[in-house]
C-alpha positions as CSV (number, residue, x, y, z in Angstrom):
1,M,-0.1,0.0,0.1
2,N,1.2,3.5,-0.9
3,E,1.7,4.9,2.7
4,K,2.2,8.5,1.5
5,L,-1.0,8.3,-0.4
6,A,-2.8,7.0,2.6
7,Q,-1.3,9.9,4.6
8,R,-2.6,12.5,2.1
9,L,-6.0,11.0,1.9
10,E,-6.2,11.0,5.9
11,A,-5.1,14.7,6.0
12,A,-7.8,15.4,3.4
13,L,-10.6,13.9,5.6
14,K,-9.2,14.8,9.1
15,H,-11.8,17.6,9.7
16,K,-14.9,15.5,8.4
17,R,-17.2,14.0,11.1
18,G,-17.8,10.3,11.3
19,I,-14.6,9.2,9.5
20,T,-13.2,5.8,10.6
21,T,-10.7,3.6,9.0
22,R,-10.6,-0.2,8.3
23,K,-8.3,-2.6,6.6
24,M,-9.9,-3.7,3.4
25,F,-9.0,-4.7,-0.2
26,G,-5.5,-5.4,1.1
27,G,-5.1,-1.7,1.8
28,L,-6.7,1.0,4.0
29,C,-10.3,2.3,3.6
30,F,-12.0,5.3,5.0
31,L,-15.6,5.0,6.1
32,M,-18.1,7.8,6.8
33,H,-20.7,6.8,9.5
34,G,-19.9,3.2,8.7
35,N,-20.2,3.5,4.9
36,M,-17.1,2.9,2.9
37,L,-16.0,6.3,1.3
38,C,-12.6,5.8,-0.2
39,G,-9.3,4.2,0.3
40,V,-5.8,3.2,-0.9
41,E,-5.0,-0.1,-2.5
42,K,-1.5,-0.7,-3.7
43,N,-0.7,2.6,-5.6
44,N,-4.2,3.4,-6.3
45,L,-7.0,5.4,-4.8
46,V,-10.4,3.6,-4.3
47,M,-13.1,6.0,-4.8
48,R,-16.8,5.4,-4.0
49,V,-18.8,7.5,-6.3
50,G,-22.1,5.7,-6.7
51,A,-23.7,3.8,-9.7
52,E,-25.2,7.1,-10.8
53,N,-22.0,8.8,-11.2
54,Y,-20.0,5.8,-12.2
55,E,-20.0,6.1,-16.2
56,K,-19.5,9.8,-16.3
57,L,-16.5,9.7,-13.8
58,L,-14.9,6.7,-15.6
59,K,-14.4,8.8,-18.6
60,L,-12.1,11.1,-16.7
61,K,-8.2,10.7,-17.1
62,Y,-6.6,8.5,-14.6
63,A,-9.9,6.8,-13.7
64,R,-10.5,3.2,-14.3
65,P,-13.0,0.5,-13.0
66,M,-12.2,-1.1,-9.6
67,D,-11.8,-4.7,-10.6
68,F,-10.2,-6.0,-7.3
69,T,-11.9,-9.3,-7.7
70,G,-11.6,-9.6,-11.5
71,K,-14.9,-8.1,-12.1
72,P,-15.6,-4.5,-12.0
73,M,-17.4,-3.3,-9.1
74,K,-20.1,-0.6,-10.2
75,G,-19.9,2.6,-8.2
76,L,-16.1,2.2,-7.2
77,L,-13.2,3.4,-9.3
78,Y,-9.5,3.2,-9.1
79,I,-7.8,6.5,-9.6
80,S,-4.0,6.2,-10.2
81,A,-1.7,8.1,-7.8
82,E,-0.5,10.1,-10.9
83,G,-4.1,11.5,-11.1
84,V,-3.9,13.0,-7.6
85,K,-0.5,14.5,-7.5
86,T,-1.7,17.9,-6.3
87,K,-3.9,18.6,-3.2
88,T,-6.5,20.3,-5.5
89,A,-6.9,17.1,-7.6
90,L,-7.2,14.8,-4.5
91,D,-9.7,17.1,-2.8
92,K,-11.8,17.0,-5.9
93,W,-12.0,13.2,-5.9
94,V,-12.6,13.2,-2.0
95,N,-15.5,15.7,-2.4
96,R,-17.1,13.4,-5.1
97,C,-16.9,10.6,-2.6
98,L,-18.3,12.7,0.3
99,D,-21.1,14.0,-2.1
100,F,-22.2,10.5,-2.6
101,V,-21.5,8.8,0.7
102,S,-23.2,11.7,2.8
103,G,-26.4,10.8,1.0
104,L,-26.4,7.2,2.4
105,P,-28.2,6.2,5.6
106,K,-25.7,6.1,8.5
107,K,-24.9,2.5,9.6
108,Q,-25.7,1.5,13.2
109,K,-22.7,0.3,15.4
110,N,-22.8,-3.2,16.4
111,K,-24.0,-3.6,20.0
């Protein structure tokens, strides 16, 4: 896992409420109120953008289907590290994820 990319992602999310982390996909994922938001897997960002945004965002440079299992996962994209070299570029992708995930119901904690 690209530790530097994970640190940058953590810094971009540090002032957001309800953010937690969990090891997933062989990397690190960030969750918002229990819903997967984004993460780092190898040298890629994993971005949850939702099925309704998937096709449009897939056309952007540096974006490709997340095919961790060999089958593309609708609503999730890989963004190469090259595509988020600047803070502005990273923030733009993070905001896309936040826009989608903030509309999902909060998951209840296990009791």
